[in-house]
C-alpha positions in Angstrom: 0.0 0.0 0.0 2.8 2.4 0.9 4.7 1.6 -2.3 1.6 2.3 -4.3 1.1 5.7 -2.7 4.8 6.6 -3.1 4.6 5.7 -6.8 1.4 7.9 -7.1 3.2 10.8 -5.3 6.2 10.6 -7.7 3.9 10.5 -10.8 2.0 13.5 -9.6 5.3 15.3 -8.9 6.5 14.6 -12.4 3.3 16.0 -13.9 3.9 19.1 -11.8 7.4 19.4 -13.2 6.1 19.3 -16.7 3.6 22.1 -15.9 6.4 24.1 -14.2 8.6 23.9 -17.3 5.6 25.2 -19.4 5.4 28.1 -16.8 1.9 27.0 -15.8 2.7 27.7 -12.2 -0.9 27.8 -11.0 -1.6 24.2 -12.0 1.9 23.1 -11.0 1.3 24.4 -7.5 -1.8 22.3 -7.1 0.0 19.1 -8.1 3.2 19.8 -6.1 1.0 20.3 -3.0 -0.7 17.0 -3.7 2.6 15.2 -4.1 3.8 16.6 -0.8 0.6 15.5 0.9 0.8 12.0 -0.6 4.5 11.5 0.3 3.8 12.6 3.9 1.4 9.7 4.3 4.3 7.3 3.3 6.6 9.0 5.8 9.6 9.5 3.5 10.5 13.0 4.8 13.6 13.5 2.6 11.5 13.2 -0.5 8.8 15.4 1.2 11.5 18.1 1.7 12.5 17.9 -1.9 8.9 18.1 -3.1 8.3 21.0 -0.7 11.2 23.0 -2.1 9.7 22.5 -5.6 6.4 23.7 -4.3 8.0 26.8 -2.8 9.8 27.4 -6.1 6.5 27.3 -8.1 4.8 29.5 -5.6 7.7 32.0 -5.7 7.6 32.0 -9.5 3.8 32.6 -9.5 4.2 35.5 -7.1 6.9 37.0 -9.4 4.6 36.6 -12.3 1.8 38.4 -10.5 4.1 41.2 -9.4 5.1 41.9 -12.9 1.5 42.3 -13.9 1.1 44.7 -11.0 4.1 46.7 -12.4 2.4 46.9 -15.8 -0.8 48.2 -14.3 1.0 50.7 -12.2 2.8 52.2 -15.2 -0.6 52.6 -16.9 -1.8 54.4 -13.7 -4.5 51.7 -13.1 -3.7 51.9 -9.4 -6.8 50.1 -8.1 -6.2 47.1 -10.4 -2.5 47.2 -9.5 -3.3 47.0 -5.8 -5.3 43.8 -6.3 -2.6 42.1 -8.3 0.2 43.3 -6.0 -1.8 42.0 -3.0 -2.2 38.6 -4.7 1.5 38.5 -5.4 2.2 39.4 -1.7 -0.3 36.7 -0.5 1.3 34.1 -2.7 4.8 35.0 -1.5 3.8 34.3 2.1 3.4 30.6 1.2 6.7 30.4 -0.7 9.0 29.7 2.2 11.6 31.8 4.0 14.1 32.0 1.2 11.6 33.6 -1.2 10.3 36.0 1.4 13.8 37.2 2.1 14.5 37.6 -1.6 11.3 39.4 -2.7 9.4 40.4 0.4 10.7 43.9 0.9 10.4 45.0 -2.7 6.9 43.4 -3.1 5.6 45.2 0.0 7.1 48.5 -1.2 5.4 48.3 -4.6 2.1 47.3 -3.0 2.2 50.3 -0.6 3.3 52.7 -3.4 0.2 51.7 -5.4 -2.1 52.2 -2.4 -0.8 55.7 -1.8 -1.1 56.6 -5.5 -4.7 55.4 -5.5 -5.5 57.1 -2.2 -4.4 60.5 -3.6 -6.8 60.1 -6.5 -9.7 59.4 -4.1 -8.6 62.3 -1.9 -9.1 64.7 -4.8 -12.7 63.4 -5.2 -13.3 63.7 -1.4 -12.2 67.3 -1.3 -14.6 68.2 -4.1 -17.4 66.7 -2.0 -16.2 68.7 1.0 -16.3 72.0 -0.9 -19.9 71.3 -2.2 -21.0 70.2 1.3 -21.8 66.6 0.2 -20.8 65.2 3.6 -21.9 61.6 3.2 -20.0 61.3 0.0 -16.9 63.0 1.5 -17.0 60.8 4.5 -17.4 57.7 2.3 -14.4 58.7 0.3 -12.2 59.4 3.3 -13.3 56.1 4.9 -12.2 54.3 1.7 -8.8 56.1 1.8 -8.3 55.3 5.5 -9.0 51.6 4.8 -6.4 51.6 2.0 -3.6 53.7 3.7 -3.3 52.2 7.2 -0.5 52.8 9.7 1.5 49.9 8.3 1.5 51.5 4.8 2.6 55.0 5.8 2.2 56.2 9.4 2.4 59.9 8.8 0.1 59.8 5.8 -2.4 57.5 7.5 -2.7 59.9 10.5 -3.2 62.8 8.1 -6.0 61.0 6.3 -7.7 60.1 9.6 -7.6 63.7 10.7 -9.2 64.8 7.4 -11.9 62.3 7.8 -12.7 63.5 11.3 -12.7 67.1 10.0 -15.5 66.1 7.6 -17.6 65.1 10.6 -16.7 68.4 12.3 -17.8 70.6 9.4 -20.9 68.4 8.9 -21.9 68.7 12.5 -21.5 72.5 12.4 -23.8 72.8 9.5 -26.5 70.6 11.2 -26.1 72.6 14.4 -26.7 75.9 12.6 -30.0 74.4 11.3 -30.9 73.5 14.9 -30.3 77.1 15.9 -32.5 78.4 13.2 -35.3 75.9 14.1 -35.1 76.8 17.8 -35.4 80.6 17.0 -38.5 79.8 14.9 -39.9 77.8 17.9 -39.8 74.6 16.0 -38.6 72.8 19.0 -39.0 69.2 17.9 -37.2 69.9 14.7 -34.4 71.7 16.6 -34.0 68.8 18.9 -33.5 66.4 15.9 -30.9 68.7 14.5 -29.1 69.2 17.8 -29.1 65.4 18.5 -27.7 64.8 15.0 -25.0 67.4 15.4 -24.0 65.8 18.7 -23.8 62.3 17.1 -21.7 63.8 14.3 -19.3 65.9 16.4 -18.6 62.8 18.6 -16.9 61.3 15.6 -14.6 64.3 15.2 -11.6 65.3 17.3 -12.9 68.7 18.4 -13.5 68.4 22.1 -14.7 72.1 22.5 -17.5 71.7 20.0 -18.5 68.4 21.6 -19.1 70.2 24.9 -20.9 73.2 23.3 -23.3 71.1 21.2 -24.2 68.9 24.1 -25.2 72.0 26.1 -27.5 73.2 23.4 -29.1 69.7 23.1 -29.6 69.4 26.8 -31.4 72.7 27.0 -33.7 72.1 24.0 -34.5 68.5 25.0 -35.1 69.1 28.7 -37.5 72.0 27.9 -39.6 70.0 25.5 -39.4 66.3 26.6 -43.1 66.1 27.5 -44.2 66.9 23.9 -42.2 63.9 22.6 -43.7 61.6 25.3 -47.2 62.7 24.3 -46.5 61.9 20.7 -45.3 58.4 21.7 -48.5 57.8 23.8 -50.5 58.8 20.7 -48.7 56.2 18.6 -49.4 53.5 21.2 -53.1 54.3 21.3 -53.3 54.1 17.6 -51.4 50.7 17.7 -48.6 52.2 15.6 -46.0 50.2 17.7 -43.2 50.5 15.2 -43.4 54.3 15.1 -43.7 54.4 18.9 -40.7 52.2 19.6 -38.7 54.1 17.1 -39.6 57.5 18.7 -38.9 56.2 22.2 -35.6 54.6 21.2 -34.5 57.9 19.6 -35.6 59.7 22.7 -33.4 57.5 24.9 -30.4 58.2 22.7 -31.1 61.9 22.8 -31.6 61.9 26.5 -28.3 60.0 26.9 -26.5 62.5 24.7 -28.0 65.3 26.8 -26.9 63.5 30.0 -30.4 63.7 31.6 -30.8 60.6 33.7 -34.5 61.3 34.7 -35.5 61.4 31.0 -33.3 58.4 30.2 -35.3 56.3 32.8 -38.7 57.6 31.7 -38.1 57.0 28.0 -36.4 53.6 28.5 -39.5 52.4 30.4 -41.8 53.6 27.6 -39.5 52.2 24.9 -39.6 48.7 26.5 -43.4 48.7 26.6 -43.6 49.7 23.0 -41.1 47.0 22.0 -43.2 44.4 23.8 -46.4 45.5 21.9 -44.5 45.6 18.7 -42.9 42.2 19.1 -46.4 40.7 20.0 -47.9 42.2 16.8 -45.1 40.8 14.7 -45.3 37.4 16.4 -49.0 37.2 15.6 -48.2 37.6 11.9 -45.7 34.7 12.2 -48.5 32.6 13.8 -50.8 33.2 10.8 -48.0 32.3 8.3 -47.2 29.1 10.3 -50.9 28.1 10.2 -50.8 28.6 6.4 -47.8 26.3 6.3 -45.6 29.1 4.9 -42.7 28.0 7.1 -39.9 30.0 5.5 -41.8 33.3 5.7 -43.0 32.4 9.2 -39.3 31.8 10.3 -38.3 35.3 9.0 -41.2 37.0 10.9 -40.6 35.0 14.1 -36.9 35.9 14.0 -37.9 39.6 13.9 -40.2 39.1 16.8 -37.4 37.6 18.8 -35.2 40.6 18.1 -37.9 43.0 19.2 -38.6 40.9 22.3 -34.9 41.2 23.2 -35.2 45.0 22.8 -38.1 44.9 25.3 -36.1 42.9 27.8 -39.2 40.6 28.4 -37.7 37.2 29.2 -41.0 35.3 28.8 -41.5 36.7 25.3 -37.9 36.0 24.3 -38.3 32.4 25.4 -41.7 31.8 23.7 -40.8 33.5 20.5 -37.5 31.7 20.2 -39.4 28.4 20.6 -41.8 29.4 17.8 -38.9 30.5 15.6 -37.1 27.1 16.0 -40.3 25.2 15.4 -40.8 27.0 12.1 -37.1 26.4 11.2 -37.6 22.6 11.8 -40.7 22.6 9.5 -39.0 24.6 6.8 -35.9 22.4 6.9 -38.0 19.3 6.8 -39.9 20.6 3.8 -36.7 21.2 1.8 -35.3 17.9 3.0 -38.3 16.1 1.7 -37.7 17.7 -1.8 -34.2 16.1 -1.5 -35.7 12.7 -0.7 -38.0 13.0 -3.8 -35.1 13.9 -6.0 -33.0 10.9 -4.7 -35.9 8.5 -5.5 -35.8 9.9 -9.1 -32.0 9.5 -9.0 -31.6 13.2 -9.7 -28.6 13.4 -7.4 -27.6 17.0 -8.4 -31.0 18.4 -7.2 -31.0 16.1 -4.2 -27.6 17.3 -3.1 -28.6 21.0 -3.5 -31.8 20.4 -1.4 -30.0 18.5 1.3 -27.3 21.1 1.5 -30.0 23.8 1.9 -31.8 21.8 4.6 -28.5 21.6 6.5 -28.0 25.3 6.3 -31.5 26.0 7.4 -31.5 23.6 10.4 -28.2 25.1 11.7 -30.4 28.0 12.8 -32.3 25.8 15.2 -31.2 24.0 18.3 -31.7 20.5 16.8 -28.5 18.5 16.7 -30.2 15.2 15.8 -31.8 16.6 12.6 -28.6 18.4 11.7 -26.7 15.1 11.9 -29.4 13.3 9.8 -29.5 16.0 7.1 -25.7 16.1 7.0 -25.5 12.4 6.4 -28.1 12.6 3.6 -26.2 15.5 2.0 -23.0 13.4 2.0 -24.8 10.4 0.6 -26.2 12.5 -2.3 -22.8 14.0 -3.0 -21.3 10.5 -3.1 -23.9 9.3 -5.6 -23.5 12.5 -7.7 -19.7 12.0 -7.6 -20.0 8.5 -9.0 -22.4 9.8 -11.7 -20.1 12.6 -12.7 -17.1 10.3 -12.7 -18.8 7.9 -15.1 -19.5 10.8 -17.5 -15.7 11.6 -17.2 -14.9 8.0 -18.2 -17.0 8.4 -21.4 -15.1 11.5 -22.3 -11.8 10.0 -21.5 -12.5 7.0 -23.8 -13.4 9.5 -26.6 -10.0 11.2 -25.9 -11.7 14.4 -24.8 -9.1 14.7 -22.0 -9.7 18.3 -21.0 -13.4 17.8 -20.6 -12.8 14.5 -18.8 -10.3 16.3 -16.4 -12.9 18.9 -15.5 -15.5 16.2 -14.7 -13.0 14.1 -12.8 -12.1 17.2 -10.8 -15.7 17.8 -9.9 -16.1 14.1 -8.8 -13.1 14.5 -6.5 -14.6 17.6 -4.8 -17.9 15.8 -4.3 -16.2 12.7 -3.0 -14.3 15.0 -0.5 -17.6 16.3 0.8 -18.9 12.8 1.2 -15.8 11.8 3.1 -15.4 8.5 1.2 -11.6 8.0 1.3 -11.5 5.2 -1.3 -13.5 7.2 -3.9 -11.4 10.3 -3.3 -8.3 8.2 -4.0 -9.6 6.5 -7.1 -11.2 9.6 -8.6 -8.0 11.6 -8.0 -6.0 9.0 -9.9 -8.4 9.3 -12.8 -8.2 13.1 -12.7 -4.4 13.0 -12.8 -4.4 10.4 -15.6 -6.5 12.8 -17.7 -4.2 15.7 -16.8 -1.2 13.6 -17.9 -2.9 12.9 -21.3 -3.6 16.7 -21.7 0.1 17.4 -21.3 1.3 14.8 -23.8 
């Protein structure tokens, strides 16, 4: 058995050598990796080391190849595309062993960072145009994009400068919104003023201007403390009209504003009202789930029940949370069973592709419920369907191989290997891999 595996490993390694000589490094890497894995099972570590060095060499060459593509894109000033290619080259290099990292690591990283900075400067020009026109959301989005590209490890000084500019956007934005609040307050539009002041506080908190943070909070505290009762009356009106979504949204916003204003009495009052509104809101949503469940619309019911659980959690009502979670899991079980039955039907028709898809879906669904026995059952059915599908695909590969359509056969054999790996059948993985490699060998001749 050991001799057979060793022979297979050497054959795979030779195929990798041929691909390497043709500069097809991507496919060579796959086969070198397979030859290393096979030889490790035999335990002949000297040969493993040799194969590993060849694997590192192929990975190193592929990283050089990618890096050159990055250079070409950089020269054309296609910086965004260059970043992606340079990043791929860098990622490849990390798997090429210490020798290759020492040889190319510093220069690869320098080129990657250079392209990031060049691209960031282009985006900065766009961001500043938005700042000048007062399009704050767009300006913020652009600076966030820049900060995500040019981090401290790329260029510390430049990174800090970009972060400051991003925070300045929030500062200018907050000042504009605060002025609107002042205008509304003078016009005695107090609710509108509170909204503006609250928004200005939330925005200025994201800046680095501590003085304005203090000043804007003072204005919010005054406006909110003077007119809190009006907001509470509006919430009561929504509750009476059974507009629970609007009520809970209003109270939640009021809690946030009271927190920003630092008024504990109002925080407590609005929190209590908010919890009540979330209770009513979660109940109303849960009832919709019950109706869908009765209609056997289990997928839709599960989505609605999940929302009711989230709302119950907002209300802090433990009884609701427990009951709604139970209903959610019950609907998940029913939905998963429904999809699983479709898989059973496809299996009986020997439509293994459809069966595998349905079984896989049932596994993904049941993962959302606390039902380990069903998860295990559905997983086993999925593996069985994959094994049957693997055999079917492999037979199609055999037909193509006999017709000397080696590339098409190779693609089908590759798919049969992947499916066999999902099924966990070691014998089929081994035999299908052999057939795949045999087709690859014919493709190279």
